[in-house]
Structure formats: structure tokens, C-alpha cells
Residue frames relative to the residue before (quaternion, step in Angstrom):
aa qw qx qy qz dx dy dz
M 1.0000 0.0000 0.0000 0.0000 0.00 0.00 0.00
L 0.6435 0.5236 -0.3067 0.4666 3.55 1.00 -0.89
A 0.6551 0.5108 -0.3124 0.4607 3.59 0.97 -0.86
N 0.6406 0.5211 -0.3311 0.4566 3.61 0.97 -0.80
S 0.6458 0.5220 -0.3131 0.4608 3.57 0.96 -0.86
K 0.6533 0.5061 -0.3105 0.4698 3.58 0.97 -0.88
N 0.6641 0.5036 -0.3102 0.4574 3.58 0.91 -0.89
N 0.6433 0.5181 -0.3249 0.4606 3.59 0.97 -0.82
N 0.6529 0.5053 -0.3111 0.4707 3.59 0.97 -0.84
Q 0.6489 0.5081 -0.3220 0.4659 3.57 0.96 -0.82
E 0.6558 0.5062 -0.3161 0.4624 3.58 0.93 -0.89
T 0.6404 0.5162 -0.3229 0.4681 3.59 0.98 -0.80
N 0.6691 0.4906 -0.2951 0.4738 3.58 0.90 -0.95
M 0.6543 0.4980 -0.3133 0.4751 3.58 0.96 -0.84
G 0.6314 0.5391 -0.3326 0.4473 3.59 1.02 -0.77
V 0.6603 0.4946 -0.3009 0.4784 3.58 0.93 -0.89
A 0.6617 0.4994 -0.3061 0.4681 3.59 0.92 -0.90
Q 0.6536 0.5149 -0.3118 0.4588 3.58 0.98 -0.85
K 0.6484 0.5109 -0.3208 0.4643 3.61 0.93 -0.83
G 0.6511 0.5115 -0.3098 0.4674 3.55 0.98 -0.87
S 0.6529 0.5129 -0.3045 0.4669 3.56 0.97 -0.86
N 0.6485 0.5126 -0.3130 0.4676 3.61 0.96 -0.84
A 0.6493 0.5120 -0.3176 0.4640 3.59 0.95 -0.85
L 0.6512 0.5063 -0.3157 0.4690 3.61 0.98 -0.81
R 0.6361 0.5228 -0.3342 0.4587 3.61 0.97 -0.76
K 0.6557 0.5046 -0.3148 0.4650 3.57 0.93 -0.88
L 0.6445 0.5264 -0.3110 0.4590 3.55 0.96 -0.89
K 0.6603 0.4981 -0.3045 0.4724 3.59 0.93 -0.88
S 0.6547 0.5286 -0.3129 0.4405 3.54 0.91 -0.92
V 0.6686 0.4842 -0.2937 0.4819 3.57 0.89 -0.95
A 0.6614 0.5118 -0.3107 0.4518 3.57 0.90 -0.90
Q 0.6744 0.4898 -0.3071 0.4593 3.61 0.91 -0.81
K 0.6379 0.5239 -0.3320 0.4565 3.62 0.98 -0.76
R 0.7168 0.4360 -0.2548 0.4807 3.56 0.92 -0.88
A 0.5838 0.6149 -0.3700 0.3797 3.56 1.12 -0.64
S 0.6423 0.5509 -0.3399 0.4103 3.58 0.95 -0.77
S 0.7317 0.4135 -0.2449 0.4833 3.61 1.08 -0.57
L 0.6512 0.5157 -0.3158 0.4585 3.59 1.23 -0.13
P 0.5633 -0.6158 0.4257 0.3497 3.58 -1.13 0.60
A 0.7096 0.4289 -0.2628 0.4935 3.60 1.11 -0.55
S 0.1503 0.8386 -0.5129 0.1051 3.58 1.05 0.73
N 0.6117 0.5499 -0.3600 0.4402 3.61 1.04 -0.67
L 0.6491 0.5153 -0.3112 0.4650 3.55 1.01 -0.84
I 0.6630 0.4971 -0.3045 0.4698 3.57 0.94 -0.90
N 0.6449 0.5101 -0.3262 0.4663 3.59 0.98 -0.80
A 0.6197 0.5310 -0.3391 0.4680 3.58 1.08 -0.71
V 0.6356 0.5124 -0.3222 0.4792 3.58 1.04 -0.80
V 0.6361 0.5209 -0.3256 0.4669 3.57 1.00 -0.85
D 0.6360 0.5171 -0.3286 0.4691 3.59 0.99 -0.78
Q 0.6360 0.5200 -0.3227 0.4700 3.56 1.01 -0.83
V 0.6395 0.5149 -0.3193 0.4732 3.58 0.99 -0.86
N 0.6252 0.5341 -0.3343 0.4605 3.60 1.02 -0.81
Q 0.6626 0.4967 -0.3013 0.4728 3.58 0.94 -0.89
F 0.6288 0.5325 -0.3220 0.4663 3.55 1.05 -0.84
E 0.6553 0.5128 -0.3013 0.4656 3.57 0.95 -0.93
T 0.6396 0.5160 -0.3214 0.4706 3.58 0.97 -0.84
G 0.6474 0.5197 -0.3113 0.4625 3.58 0.96 -0.84
I 0.6490 0.5085 -0.3130 0.4714 3.56 0.97 -0.87
K 0.6494 0.5142 -0.3241 0.4570 3.59 0.93 -0.89
Q 0.6588 0.5031 -0.3137 0.4631 3.58 0.95 -0.87
T 0.6396 0.5210 -0.3203 0.4658 3.57 1.01 -0.81
V 0.6571 0.5010 -0.3048 0.4736 3.57 0.92 -0.94
D 0.6464 0.5134 -0.3219 0.4636 3.60 0.94 -0.86
G 0.6533 0.5160 -0.3086 0.4601 3.58 0.97 -0.86
V 0.6557 0.4992 -0.3071 0.4759 3.55 0.96 -0.89
Q 0.6480 0.5139 -0.3248 0.4588 3.58 0.96 -0.84
D 0.6343 0.5181 -0.3321 0.4678 3.59 1.00 -0.77
K 0.6541 0.5020 -0.3146 0.4703 3.58 0.96 -0.85
V 0.6350 0.5223 -0.3288 0.4647 3.58 0.99 -0.84
K 0.6494 0.5069 -0.3238 0.4653 3.60 0.94 -0.85
G 0.6448 0.5166 -0.3189 0.4645 3.58 0.99 -0.81
L 0.6622 0.4955 -0.3014 0.4744 3.56 0.97 -0.86
Q 0.6335 0.5224 -0.3318 0.4645 3.57 1.04 -0.77
A 0.6404 0.5142 -0.3257 0.4685 3.58 0.99 -0.83
N 0.6560 0.5008 -0.3092 0.4726 3.60 0.96 -0.85
L 0.6411 0.5232 -0.3193 0.4617 3.56 0.99 -0.84
L 0.6448 0.5134 -0.3178 0.4687 3.57 0.99 -0.83
K 0.6387 0.5153 -0.3246 0.4702 3.60 0.98 -0.83
M 0.6619 0.4986 -0.3053 0.4692 3.57 0.94 -0.88
Y 0.6254 0.5357 -0.3295 0.4619 3.58 1.02 -0.79
Q 0.6740 0.4869 -0.2912 0.4731 3.58 0.93 -0.94
A 0.6398 0.5148 -0.3240 0.4698 3.58 0.98 -0.83
N 0.6314 0.5291 -0.3236 0.4655 3.59 1.03 -0.80
K 0.6400 0.5171 -0.3256 0.4658 3.59 0.96 -0.85
E 0.6507 0.5104 -0.3138 0.4665 3.58 0.97 -0.87
L 0.6574 0.5027 -0.3086 0.4690 3.59 0.97 -0.83
E 0.6284 0.5245 -0.3380 0.4645 3.59 1.02 -0.75
Q 0.6443 0.5133 -0.3173 0.4698 3.59 1.00 -0.85
E 0.6514 0.5078 -0.3071 0.4729 3.56 0.94 -0.90
N 0.6348 0.5313 -0.3196 0.4610 3.58 1.03 -0.81
R 0.6419 0.5112 -0.3266 0.4691 3.59 0.98 -0.83
E 0.6568 0.5060 -0.3125 0.4636 3.58 0.96 -0.88
L 0.6526 0.5044 -0.3127 0.4710 3.59 0.97 -0.83
A 0.6263 0.5326 -0.3378 0.4581 3.58 1.03 -0.76
K 0.6405 0.5091 -0.3232 0.4755 3.60 1.01 -0.83
T 0.6441 0.5155 -0.3164 0.4683 3.57 0.95 -0.89
M 0.6427 0.5335 -0.3148 0.4508 3.56 0.98 -0.89
V 0.6363 0.5166 -0.3323 0.4668 3.60 0.95 -0.84
G 0.6503 0.5174 -0.3106 0.4615 3.58 0.96 -0.88
L 0.6693 0.4955 -0.2943 0.4689 3.56 0.96 -0.89
E 0.6341 0.5229 -0.3339 0.4615 3.59 1.03 -0.72
K 0.6371 0.5108 -0.3275 0.4753 3.59 1.03 -0.78
E 0.6567 0.5056 -0.3067 0.4680 3.56 0.95 -0.91
N 0.6341 0.5281 -0.3224 0.4638 3.58 1.02 -0.80
A 0.6480 0.5091 -0.3200 0.4675 3.59 0.94 -0.86
H 0.6480 0.5165 -0.3142 0.4632 3.58 0.98 -0.87
L 0.6775 0.4853 -0.2904 0.4702 3.58 0.91 -0.93
T 0.6191 0.5351 -0.3413 0.4625 3.60 1.06 -0.70
M 0.6402 0.5099 -0.3224 0.4756 3.58 0.99 -0.84
K 0.6509 0.5175 -0.3095 0.4612 3.56 0.96 -0.90
L 0.6459 0.5179 -0.3098 0.4676 3.56 0.98 -0.88
D 0.6466 0.5149 -0.3192 0.4635 3.59 0.94 -0.87
R 0.6541 0.5093 -0.3069 0.4675 3.57 0.95 -0.91
T 0.6541 0.5057 -0.3073 0.4711 3.58 0.95 -0.88
Q 0.6384 0.5233 -0.3269 0.4602 3.59 1.00 -0.80
M 0.6435 0.5075 -0.3242 0.4725 3.59 1.00 -0.82
E 0.6432 0.5106 -0.3230 0.4703 3.59 0.97 -0.84
L 0.6363 0.5269 -0.3177 0.4653 3.57 1.01 -0.83
D 0.6421 0.5175 -0.3211 0.4656 3.59 0.97 -0.84
V 0.6398 0.5141 -0.3223 0.4717 3.60 1.00 -0.83
L 0.6687 0.4984 -0.3010 0.4625 3.59 0.92 -0.92
K 0.6156 0.5340 -0.3429 0.4672 3.61 1.06 -0.73
A 0.6532 0.5108 -0.3128 0.4632 3.57 0.94 -0.92
K 0.6467 0.5073 -0.3206 0.4709 3.60 0.97 -0.85
L 0.6484 0.5193 -0.3155 0.4586 3.56 0.98 -0.89
E 0.6343 0.5173 -0.3278 0.4719 3.59 1.01 -0.79
N 0.6488 0.5114 -0.3138 0.4680 3.58 0.98 -0.86
I 0.6383 0.5099 -0.3240 0.4772 3.56 1.00 -0.86
G 0.6358 0.5316 -0.3229 0.4570 3.59 1.00 -0.85
K 0.6543 0.5014 -0.3112 0.4729 3.58 0.98 -0.84
L 0.6438 0.5183 -0.3232 0.4610 3.58 0.98 -0.84
V 0.6501 0.5080 -0.3157 0.4686 3.56 0.95 -0.93
S 0.6382 0.5152 -0.3297 0.4675 3.60 0.96 -0.84
G 0.6450 0.5220 -0.3144 0.4610 3.56 0.97 -0.87
Y 0.6616 0.4914 -0.3069 0.4761 3.59 0.92 -0.88
E 0.6433 0.5227 -0.3276 0.4534 3.57 0.96 -0.87
E 0.6552 0.5007 -0.3116 0.4722 3.58 0.99 -0.84
S 0.6417 0.5175 -0.3225 0.4652 3.58 1.00 -0.83
I 0.6540 0.5021 -0.3110 0.4727 3.57 0.93 -0.91
A 0.6489 0.5099 -0.3202 0.4651 3.60 0.95 -0.87
A 0.6517 0.5080 -0.3177 0.4650 3.59 0.97 -0.83
V 0.6538 0.4960 -0.3145 0.4770 3.57 0.95 -0.88
T 0.6428 0.5187 -0.3233 0.4618 3.58 0.96 -0.86
R 0.6562 0.4987 -0.3185 0.4682 3.63 0.90 -0.80
S 0.6901 0.4670 -0.3009 0.4639 3.53 0.85 -0.91
T 0.6248 0.5219 -0.3446 0.4675 3.61 1.04 -0.62
K 0.6489 0.5023 -0.3187 0.4744 3.60 0.94 -0.79
T 0.6535 0.5024 -0.3183 0.4682 3.58 0.95 -0.81
K 0.6601 0.4968 -0.3153 0.4671 3.61 0.91 -0.74
R 0.6473 0.5233 -0.3285 0.4465 3.62 0.98 -0.64
K 0.6483 0.5242 -0.3409 0.4345 3.58 0.95 -0.57
């Protein structure tokens, strides 16, 4: 779509420039034909020379503008291509991000499960510690009572 718009603008600009150039040629031609039969032919020829210079200036200006337009179009195309590449890279990064988020959720679940298992093991260890303390106290009590009975 962008290329069609550029081509249409170029054709329009070229059409206007071509019409202007054709009109100047006709004017010069008529002026030169009539100049030869008029007493002020030098003046008319000078005007024709001025018109020639004007036409040359217009052509140079149009050529310069066309060169600038081509340069801008090339830059625009480069920017468009760079944008497409960035969009593709963004899509790939988004896919990677989704994968990483899923992996993070899985690892978080695993961590939570491991933490719960650790809490259960801590509770069991505390219970075992209490049982061992209880047995140690019982053994100490039995040992004391046995020593007292022996005396």
C-alpha cells in the first residue's frame, strides 16, 4: 500500500513537471518564431534565454526533490524492515517469556511442596526429640531409683 501511494505521488509530480516543461517549450518555440520577424528580436531572445535558465533550474530542483524522495523512501523501507524484525523478535521473546512463566510456576509449586514436606519432617523430628527426652528422663529416673534402692 505504501509503495502504491509513493508511485502515485511520483506519477502526479512527474505529470505536473512534464506539463510545465511542455508549456515552457511551446512558449519558447512561439517566442523564437515571432522574434525573428520583430525589431526587438534581441529582447525576445534574451527572454527565451531566461526561460531556458528558469526551465533548467526547475529541472534541477525537481531532480533534487526526486533524489530526496528516493532517499526518504529507502530510509522508510529500512525502518519498516527493522520494525518487522523487531516485531518478530518481540513475538519470540513473548513465547520465551510464557515458557519461563510456566517453568517458574512449576518450580514454585515444587518449592511449596518441598517446604511442606520439610515442615512435616521438622515436626516429626521435634516429636522424636521429645520422645528421646522422655525416654532419657525415664531412664534417669529409673537409674536414680535403682541407686537409691541399692544403698
